[in-house]
Structure formats: structure tokens, C-alpha cells
TORDO-745773 format. One record per residue: residue in three letters; x negated, y, z of N, C-alpha, C in turn. Coordinates in steps of 0.001 Angstrom, whole numbers, padded with zeros to 6 digits, always signed. Layout:
% residues N
alaXYZXYZXYZ/...
% end
This chain:
% residues 293
met-028649+006314+018570-027729+006889+017589-027345+005854+016531/ile-028353+005087+016062-028089+004036+015083-027180+002981+015685/glu-027440+002635+016968-026622+001633+017652-025182+002105+017774/ala-024989+003395+018067-023635+003952+018184-022917+003899+016841/arg-023647+004207+015747-023032+004172+014426-022627+002750+014059/gln-023494+001775+014390-023180+000378+014108-021950-000068+014885/lys-021855+000393+016147-020696+000045+016974-019420+000639+016386/asn-019501+001903+015925-018347+002549+015300-017944+001835+014014/asn-018944+001420+013224-018651+000700+011987-017968-000630+012276/leu-018464-001335+013295-017863-002619+013666-016424-002415+014125/his-016202-001359+014916-014855-001017+015364-013963-000735+014162/gly-014483+000037+013214-013720+000378+012022-013387-000836+011173/ile-014339-001764+011061-014109-002989+010283-012968-003794+010882/trp-012982-003952+012207-011916-004711+012859-010566-004015+012718/leu-010558-002693+012827-009309-001956+012635-008778-002141+011216/met-009674-002143+010220-009258-002323+008833-008706-003730+008602/ile-009365-004733+009163-008891-006115+009011-007524-006283+009666/ile-007376-005737+010891-006096-005837+011600-005026-005031+010875/gly-005385-003816+010421-004429-002985+009692-003945-003660+008424/ser-004856-004315+007702-004481-005033+006482-003557-006203+006803/ala-003844-006893+007910-002988-008006+008332-001593-007513+008698/val-001528-006392+009408-000230-005830+009816+000566-005383+008591/leu-000117-004810+007596+000566-004372+006380+001161-005561+005628/val+000398-006642+005519+000909-007850+004861+002042-008457+005684/ala+001925-008396+007023+003003-008890+007886+004287-008113+007636/ser+004165-006799+007455+005331-005972+007140+005959-006398+005820/asp+005116-006657+004814+005631-007122+003520+006293-008492+003659/ala+005710-009354+004494+006279-010688+004700+007655-010599+005357/val+007781-009721+006359+009084-009527+007012+010096-008983+006008/ser+009667-008037+005164+010560-007496+004136+011022-008598+003192/lys+010106-009477+002810+010455-010577+001908+011469-011520+002558/val+011262-011809+003838+012220-012653+004570+013601-011996+004586/leu+013641-010693+004828+014918-009977+004909+015622-009907+003557/thr+014861-009854+002445+015503-009808+001121+016179-011126+000767/glu+015896-012178+001537+016577-013451+001308+018018-013411+001801/thr+018331-012421+002647+019676-012294+003220+020348-010983+002846/tyr+019561-009936+002676+020118-008592+002476+019713-008024+001117/pro+020563-007143+000546+020235-006504-000733+018973-005655-000622/val+018310-005477-001758+017073-004691-001805+017267-003316-001197/trp+018396-002656-001521+018619-001283-001059+018769-001218+000452/gln+019395-002254+001025+019570-002271+002475+018219-002462+003179/val+017395-003351+002639+016059-003558+003204+015241-002277+003095/leu+015351-001626+001935+014616-000380+001700+015015+000691+002712/thr+016321+000852+002905+016828+001887+003811+016417+001626+005258/leu+016690+000425+005742+016463+000134+007154+014976+000010+007492/arg+014183-000450+006542+012725-000502+006770+012186+000901+007014/his+012656+001861+006241+012122+003217+006375+012749+003978+007543/ile+013953+003593+007951+014505+004175+009179+013654+003741+010373/gly+013265+002463+010389+012383+001976+011448+011044+002694+011445/ala+010489+002915+010243+009217+003638+010131+009371+005075+010606/leu+010530+005661+010302+010798+007048+010692+010790+007196+012210/val+011399+006238+012895+011413+006259+014360+009984+006195+014903/ala+009173+005304+014320+007783+005161+014775+006991+006449+014557/ile+007206+007097+013410+006497+008348+013106+006898+009446+014084/leu+008195+009533+014390+008683+010559+015315+008114+010356+016720/val+008047+009113+017155+007466+008816+018472+005995+009226+018496/tyr+005280+008919+017412+003860+009288+017320+003688+010805+017344/ala+004545+011505+016607+004466+012976+016585+004736+013553+017972/arg+005721+012983+018651+006089+013471+019986+004964+013249+020988/leu+004314+012087+020924+003329+011727+021940+001901+012161+021605/val+001584+012290+020318+000187+012510+019925-000046+013855+019248/thr+000618+014094+018125+000270+015274+017315+001051+016527+017671/gly+002265+016345+018225+003152+017489+018438+003984+017756+017190/trp+005139+018430+017370+006070+018658+016260+005501+019601+015211/glu+004561+020438+015619+003980+021409+014679+003304+020712+013495/ala+002814+019494+013728+002117+018756+012669+003048+018347+011533/leu+004367+018385+011777+005336+017992+010748+005754+019162+009859/arg+005239+020342+010149+005627+021529+009385+005175+021406+007930/val+006038+021870+007009+005738+021801+005576+005203+023142+005091/asn+004098+023099+004362+003513+024306+003776+003709+024383+002265/tyr+003997+023227+001648+004115+023191+000188+005243+022231-000201/trp+006477+022752-000227+007659+021930-000480+007661+021224-001840/pro+007295+021906-002953+007321+021204-004253+006479+019929-004252/gly+005292+020004-003645+004428+018833-003582+005017+017729-002722/gln+005608+018106-001584+006224+017117-000693+007392+016409-001386/ile+008224+017184-002085+009388+016604-002770+008942+015682-003901/leu+007937+016118-004664+007435+015287-005763+006840+013992-005235/arg+006034+014084-004173+005442+012870-003614+006517+011944-003059/gly+007496+012520-002362+008568+011709-001805+009355+010981-002879/thr+009594+011661-004008+010326+011047-005118+009533+009884-005711/ile+008238+010104-005904+007386+009036-006437+007258+007897-005424/phe+007185+008247-004153+007122+007242-003091+008385+006382-003088/phe+009521+006998-003393+010777+006252-003493+010678+005208-004605/gly+010163+005618-005776+009979+004664-006870+009048+003536-006479/thr+007969+003877-005786+007025+002858-005318+007719+001865-004396/ala+008478+002390-003438+009147+001537-002445+010162+000609-003099/val+010898+001115-004097+011891+000291-004797+011207-000899-005464/phe+010135-000630-006203+009444-001713-006907+008756-002672-005942/val+008283-002162-004804+007651-003031-003804+008667-004024-003237/ile+009809-003520-002758+010821-004402-002158+011396-005352-003198/trp+011656-004854-004397+012180-005684-005478+011194-006802-005816/ser+009908-006460-005896+008874-007463-006181+008826-008526-005091/leu+008899-008078-003834+008849-009019-002712+010031-009978-002733/gln+011162-009514-003239+012351-010362-003291+012182-011526-004272/val+011458-011303-005361+011458-012286-006457+010118-012980-006690/leu+009048-012524-006031+007725-013093-006293+007078-013631-005019/pro+006180-014615-005157+005409-015078-003993+004556-013938-003436/leu+004383-013914-002132+003648-012831-001472+002210-012673-001991/pro+001428-013761-002160+000051-013579-002646-000012-012988-004056/thr+000915-013392-004930+000947-012865-006297+001239-011375-006277/phe+002240-010984-005486+002586-009565-005351+001394-008759-004839/thr+000768-009242-003767-000342-008507-003145-001506-008338-004114/ala-001843-009408-004832-002977-009353-005756-002742-008332-006864/ile-001541-008327-007451-001259-007404-008552-001208-005964-008053/val-000599-005746-006886-000513-004390-006337-001907-003819-006056/phe-002871-004694-005772-004231-004220-005514-004938-003717-006769/ser-004246-003763-007915-004789-003119-009118-004542-001614-009068/gly-003784-001145-008082-003461+000277-007951-004658+001211-007994/pro-005752+000925-007242-006913+001825-007279-007507+002020-008670/phe-007358+001012-009537-007882+001150-010897-007027+002131-011701/phe-005707+002101-011463-004825+003083-012101-005153+004487-011595/val-005426+004600-010293-005784+005909-009719-007040+006451-010386/ala-008061+005596-010503-009323+006030-011108-009123+006464-012555/ala-008311+005710-013303-008075+006039-014707-007270+007331-014849/leu-006252+007508-013995-005386+008689-014088-006044+009940-013520/ser-007061+009759-012681-007705+010927-012070-008441+011783-013098/val-008764+011196-014255-009462+011957-015301-008548+013025-015902/pro-007350+012646-016434-006490+013686-017006-005752+014531-015971/leu-005450+013957-014793-004598+014658-013827-005380+015447-012779/leu-006591+015010-012463-007389+015694-011443-008687+016272-012000/asn-008897+016070-013295-010126+016551-013949-011389+015998-013293/glu-011294+014761-012796-012455+014130-012180-013300+013428-013239/gln-014574+013295-012954-015494+012620-013865-015589+011135-013495/val-015409+010277-014477-015549+008832-014271-016623+008324-015228/gly-017750+007869-014674-018858+007388-015492-018572+006033-016115/trp-019478+005611-016990-019241+004364-017725-019221+003143-016805/arg-019999+003194-015705-019996+002051-014787-018630+001875-014135/arg-018026+002991-013735-016700+002891-013113-015637+002520-014140/trp-015803+002997-015391-014869+002563-016437-014957+001052-016641/met-016165+000504-016593-016332-000941-016719-015665-001660-015552/ala-015819-001094-014336-015176-001692-013160-013659-001650-013298/ile-013135-000540-013846-011692-000419-014068-011218-001490-015042/leu-011958-001664-016145-011585-002672-017144-011645-004080-016562/val-012666-004342-015741-012772-005656-015095-011603-005867-014138/gly-011241-004814-013386-010102-004912-012472-008807-005204-013206/phe-008590-004518-014326-007395-004780-015130-007425-006194-015716/thr-008629-006670-016036-008757-008046-016525-008310-009036-015456/gly-008689-008751-014194-008234-009600-013094-006723-009632-012990/met-006092-008457-013179-004631-008399-013149-004035-009219-014292/leu-004631-009118-015486-004129-009860-016644-004306-011366-016462/ile-005359-011769-015748-005556-013195-015464-004381-013735-014652/ile-003895-012923-013709-002754-013346-012882-001461-013320-013686/val-001248-012227-014433+000015-012046-015166+000082-012960-016382/arg-001049-013113-017114-001151-013955-018308-000070-013651-019340/pro-000023-012414-019870+000955-012108-020916+000684-012958-022154/gly+001747-013462-022754+001594-014314-023927+001576-015788-023592/ala+001339-016118-022315+001361-017524-021920+002796-018045-021931/gln+002939-019347-022123+004277-019938-022220+005070-019760-020931/asn+004376-019768-019808+005064-019635-018519+005026-018201-017989/phe+004794-017216-018890+004777-015809-018471+006146-015404-017923/glu+006154-014699-016790+007393-014222-016180+007433-012700-016235/trp+008524-012159-016796+008660-010706-016879+008771-010072-015502/leu+009113-010880-014495+009198-010349-013131+007841-009844-012646/leu+006761-010339-013259+005424-009898-012865+005161-008443-013242/val+006028-007888-014089+005902-006472-014448+006270-005588-013252/leu+007114-006098-012348+007580-005295-011207+006429-004811-010318/pro+005524-005695-009854+004423-005181-009027+003454-004300-009814/ile+003375-004490-011142+002553-003583-011950+003151-002184-011901/cys+004489-002104-012020+005170-000806-011895+004937-000209-010509/ala+004970-001068-009478+004708-000591-008110+003299-000009-008015/ala+002326-000673-008647+000939-000198-008614+000791+001134-009345/ile+001502+001288-010475+001429+002541-011239+002056+003681-010443/phe+003240+003432-009869+003879+004456-009039+002986+004812-007852/ala+002369+003795-007233+001489+004043-006087+000285+004889-006495/ala-000198+004687-007719-001329+005483-008210-000940+006954-008334/phe+000233+007213-008922+000708+008594-009018+000934+009187-007623/arg+001460+008370-006709+001669+008822-005324+000350+009245-004692/asp-000696+008428-004877-001997+008736-004277-002617+009992-004883/ile-002397+010189-006181-002939+011386-006837-002239+012640-006322/ile-000913+012570-006180-000171+013704-005612-000613+013951-004173/thr-000872+012872-003435-001340+013001-002048-002655+013772-001995/arg-003560+013460-002909-004834+014184-002960-004606+015679-003174/lys-003660+015997-004053-003420+017399-004397-002816+018181-003231/ile-001882+017551-002494-001177+018306-001453-001835+018184-000079/ser-002822+017287+000058-003444+017087+001375-004222+018312+001850/ile-004532+019239+000928-005214+020471+001354-004239+021425+002032/tyr-002934+021192+001846-001918+022055+002456-001223+021392+003647/glu-001141+020049+003635-000300+019334+004592-001115+018378+005460/thr-000625+018118+006680-001237+017103+007535-000821+015718+007043/ser-001591+014707+007415-001287+013336+006997+000072+012889+007511/ile+000362+013218+008781+001630+012764+009351+002812+013495+008718/ala+002620+014749+008306+003695+015481+007626+003991+014853+006270/ile+002943+014466+005557+003126+013815+004256+003887+012507+004430/leu+003465+011703+005410+004118+010417+005659+005561+010615+006113/phe+005787+011584+007003+007120+011819+007558+008113+012250+006478/trp+007765+013270+005688+008722+013800+004722+008943+012851+003554/ser+007933+012094+003179+008136+011075+002143+009089+009995+002640/thr+008943+009622+003910+009836+008618+004495+011260+009144+004585/ile+011412+010422+004926+012735+011053+004958+013388+010986+003585/ile+012639+011335+002546+013179+011350+001181+013584+009947+000737/val+012739+008954+001016+013066+007571+000645+014329+007106+001365/thr+014415+007390+002654+015591+006987+003440+016851+007650+002910/phe+016784+008955+002660+017942+009703+002169+018370+009204+000790/ala+017410+009014-000117+017728+008573-001479+018328+007172-001486/ser+017802+006288-000660+018292+004909-000653+019695+004792-000073/leu+020110+005774+000731+021470+005748+001284+022526+005830+000187/phe+022203+006487-000938+023152+006608-002039+023441+005264-002707/ala+022572+004281-002468+022754+002969-003083+023573+002024-002215/ile+024053+002499-001076+024850+001647-000182+026037+001003-000899/pro+026765+001740-001782+027887+001104-002491+027480-000098-003344/leu+026191-000219-003689+025740-001348-004504+025702-002648-003703/gly+025790-002554-002408+025776-003756-001578+025185-003496-000207/trp+025915-003916+000820+025455-003717+002201+026065-004813+003060/asn+025234-005707+003559+025720-006820+004361+025815-006437+005835/arg+026722-007102+006506+026873-006870+007943+025583-007261+008665/leu+025199-006437+009617+023911-006596+010286+024098-007127+011699/gly+023439-008270+011997+023455-008799+013352+022347-008180+014187/trp+022430-008363+015505+021442-007750+016397+020037-008287+016148/gln+019937-009589+015863+018624-010190+015645+017950-009593+014410/asp+018716-009478+013322+018154-008902+012101+017899-007405+012251/ala+018743-006734+013045+018508-005307+013304+017151-005127+013981/gly+016848-006040+014903+015538-006007+015553+014409-006252+014566/leu+014636-007170+013602+013632-007447+012578+013369-006220+011713/phe+014450-005528+011335+014298-004309+010537+013498-003253+011303/phe+013805-003118+012583+013100-002129+013404+011619-002481+013523/ile+011340-003770+013777+009951-004236+013861+009235-004015+012536/asn+009959-004251+011439+009379-004068+010108+008916-002627+009895/gly+009759-001688+010303+009400-000279+010171+008184+000081+011006/ile+008140-000439+012237+006996-000177+013121+005718-000783+012538/leu+005832-002010+012007+004672-002657+011391+004144-001833+010223/asn+005063-001343+009387+004660-000581+008208+003946+000712+008592/ala+004557+001461+009521+003937+002711+009970+002638+002432+010731/gly+002650+001386+011566+001463+001037+012344+000292+000623+011475/ala+000577-000080+010380-000489-000511+009474-001210+000685+008876/his-000433+001663+008420-001041+002854+007827-001862+003619+008871/phe-001360+003657+010106-002098+004331+011181-003433+003627+011445/leu-003416+002287+011522-004638+001525+011786-005670+001716+010676/ile-005194+001753+009430-006108+001932+008300-006739+003324+008330/ile-005925+004334+008655-006450+005700+008778-007491+005766+009893/glu-007183+005127+011038-008116+005122+012162-009404+004368+011817/ala-009275+003297+011046-010456+002532+010637-011423+003412+009858/leu-010884+004195+008934-011722+005067+008110-012261+006242+008919/arg-011548+006603+009991-012013+007693+010842-013209+007250+011701/his-013257+005968+012065-014275+005487+013000-015630+005213+012351/gly-015646+004842+011090-016914+004436+010492-017095+004922+009074/glu-018100+004362+008417-018435+004766+007056-017469+004111+006067/ala-016829+004944+005239-015804+004458+004316-016354+003394+003369/ala-017588+003585+002895-018175+002647+001938-018334+001249+002530/leu-018556+001175+003836-018706-000113+004503-017358-000707+004880/ile-016434+000146+005293-015168-000324+005854-014101-000588+004793/ser-014020+000257+003769-012957+000147+002764-012868-001229+002101/pro-014004-001885+001767-013887-003205+001138-013115-004226+001962/phe-013075-004051+003284-012349-005005+004121-010833-004871+003954/arg-010401-003835+003220-008987-003709+002868-008540-004920+002039/tyr-009486-005477+001276-009163-006624+000422-008946-007905+001221/ser-009164-007857+002531-008805-009008+003368-007306-009258+003309/ala-006544-008248+002853-005093-008413+002693-004773-009561+001740/leu-005635-009797+000757-005414-010905-000177-005426-012244+000563/leu-006352-012383+001510-006419-013618+002303-005230-013726+003247/trp-004860-012598+003876-003707-012607+004777-002435-012996+004023/ser-002281-012507+002794-001065-012813+002026-000988-014301+001705/ile-002140-014913+001419-002159-016358+001166-001773-017114+002431/leu-002310-016674+003582-002012-017327+004858-000531-017216+005208/phe+000037-015995+005113+001459-015811+005410+002328-016608+004439/gly+001954-016609+003164+002722-017357+002167+002732-018843+002460/leu+001598-019356+002930+001495-020779+003244+002294-021130+004493/val+002173-020308+005539+002830-020596+006819+004346-020439+006729/ile+004820-019371+006073+006257-019072+006067+006999-019807+004954/trp+006413-019850+003748+007128-020420+002595+006480-021687+002044/asn+005397-022131+002693+004680-023319+002229+004252-023167+000768/his+003846-021947+000419+003477-021648-000964+001962-021551-001106/ile+001424-022303-002074-000002-022240-002387-000147-021636-003781/pro-000851-020505-003917-001004-019877-005232-001722-020801-006215/asp-001435-020610-007513-002144-021414-008506-003561-020871-008720/thr-004321-021582-009511-005729-021222-009737-005875-019832-010333/trp-004944-019458-011219-005028-018153-011882-004942-017008-010877/val-004092-017169-009864-003950-016130-008841-005239-016006-008029/phe-005845-017145-007683-007110-017106-006941-008213-016424-007757/val-008326-016809-009034-009375-016241-009892-009141-014747-010105/gly-007899-014372-010450-007578-012963-010675-007794-012121-009432/ser-007426-012661-008268-007620-011938-007002-009100-011691-006740/ala-009925-012705-007008-011369-012562-006798-011955-011493-007716/val-011496-011461-008968-011989-010464-009928-011577-009060-009491/ile-010309-008901-009080-009816-007595-008625-010590-007126-007393/ala-010781-008031-006425-011491-007663-005194-012939-007278-005491/ala-013621-008066-006323-015023-007780-006644-015159-006437-007352/ser-014261-006173-008295-014301-004906-009022-013999-003733-008097/gly-013019-003913-007204-012664-002854-006259-013790-002530-005300/val-014451-003568-004792-015580-003360-003873-016717-002640-004599/tyr-016951-003017-005857-018005-002340-006629-017696-000855-006786/met-016431-000520-007093-016053+000885-007257-016273+001672-005972/ile-015931+001077-004836-016118+001745-003544-017604+001990-003290/lys-018422+000966-003524-019866+001093-003305-020474+002114-004270/arg-020000+002112-005514-020518+003056-006505-020188+004491-006107/glu-018965+004699-005628-018552+006037-005200-019406+006507-004024/ala-019693+005594-003092-020533+005946-001937-021943+006314-002382/his-022459+005585-003369-023805+005862-003885-023872+007245-004528/leu-022841+007586-005325-022810+008894-005983-022678+010025-004967/thr-021859+009788-003931-021679+010799-002883-022987+011047-002140/ala-023715+009967-001848-024997+010090-001142-026010+010866-001983/lys-025987+010661-003306-026932+011349-004189-026661+012849-004252/thr-025361+013215-004231-025010+014638-004327-025314+015382-003038/his-025487+014636-001925-025810+015271-000646-027297+015133-000323/
% end
């Protein structure tokens, strides 16, 4: 039994590492596309590609019944917040190096933990508050407000992280009514529909090669989320979740290979602080859960 659990954990770890790599690959493809196409066009076509992947998955695996909505207000609210998240993500990718974007966005869990107190009435002990403060310190090390070379563009991924935190909190609230694939599907529908209204702001002619890239981008994005969900399904969350931070390493690798970009020392230090604080929070949560059981 112990051997089987270890095998499942190992399987889950590899799925998490691969899922994190695929997610960063999706962001890298989006960044490449923003060099040629407007943000709104990338946003629209990326989510159309994801929508196709979700529909294929529903058809082959879950069945159409899994897409049924039980709580429309929650779905609409999450979709609207998801739209804000997606806008700031694509906008950030257009103007910032991939490793910098990834590191700052990984401050999202700290926003979730802080907001869960007033919005979810959850208890956060002093140790987790310290971890939250350390995580925010890591973000500030990267952003360096007040420094002579401070860039206001660094506020964009912070906004993405805040929107993502609200999205995750709404997800927690509505997940008791909705299936995971229904939440993902309807949020993607809302983002796609909303972004279509921005077409007059700019839309470049699309070649077949780039159309294929957009389609692949959508599949990568949807596939990454699927792999991460499967990773957590296979093993113990406390052991597997920290490997999500492998995305920081993948972002550095993609940034180096595609754009020949090497992050500065501040990004490396801030990323390490964010990752260490995040791993501590995950381990602390697992410890508290074990004590209550």
C-alpha cells in the first residue's frame, strides 16, 4: 500500500512538472503572438482554441451533462473576473520578460490567503500571515518600487495576480454547485464573447501558420490546467503542489531559448523568496489538515 502511494505521488509530481511546463509554454506562445497581433486578438483566439479543447474533452470524457450550470450568478461573476485576469495576463506578456511576469504572478496565492479572511471567513494564523508578508516581500524585491529603474509596467502582473486571487475565491464558492469542466467552459465562453467586442480596437489579418499557433496555444492552455488537476488527483497535494513552482525555472528556460533573456539578480532573489514562502504555506496547510483529522 505504501509502495502504491509512493508510485502515485511520483506520477503526480511528474504530471505537475509537465503541467507547469505546458502552462509556461502557453504563455510563451502568447508572448510570441503579441509581437505581431493586438492583445485583444491574442486574447480572443487563445480562448477559442481552449474552447475547442474543452468541448472535445467533454464529448470524449465527461459527457455534455457535465457542462450544465446550476448557479448562473456565480458563473457570470467568475467569468467576468476571469476576463479581467486574462486581459492583464496577455497585456503583461506583451510588455514584460516571461520570467519576470511568471515570478510576480506567483504572488497570487498570497493574495488568495489574505482575501480569504474577509471574503470566506477563513482563519489565517500568525505563521501563515508571516508567510504572506514574506511572499509579498519577494514580489517587492522584483518590482522595487521607488528604485530609479522602476517600471510602472510591473503593476500589470500584480493586477493579474489580484484578479486571479478573486477568481480563485469565487471558484471555491461555486465549486460546491458546479463541475470543474463547467466552470472552465463557461468562464472561457464569457472571456471569448467579451473580447469579441474589442475587435474594432485592432485585428490583423491571420495567416494559416499563425492560426495554427493560436489553436495550439489554446490546447496548451487547456491541457496545462487538465494536467495540474490530474496531478493533484493522483497524489498528496502537500507533496505535489510545491512542484508548481517549477514554472519559475521553465519561464527562465523559455525566456533564454526564445528571447535570449537572462533575468537580473533581483528577479532570481525575489523568485526564490516567493517560492520558499509558497512552499511553506502549502506544507503548513497540510500540517493543519492532518491535525484536524
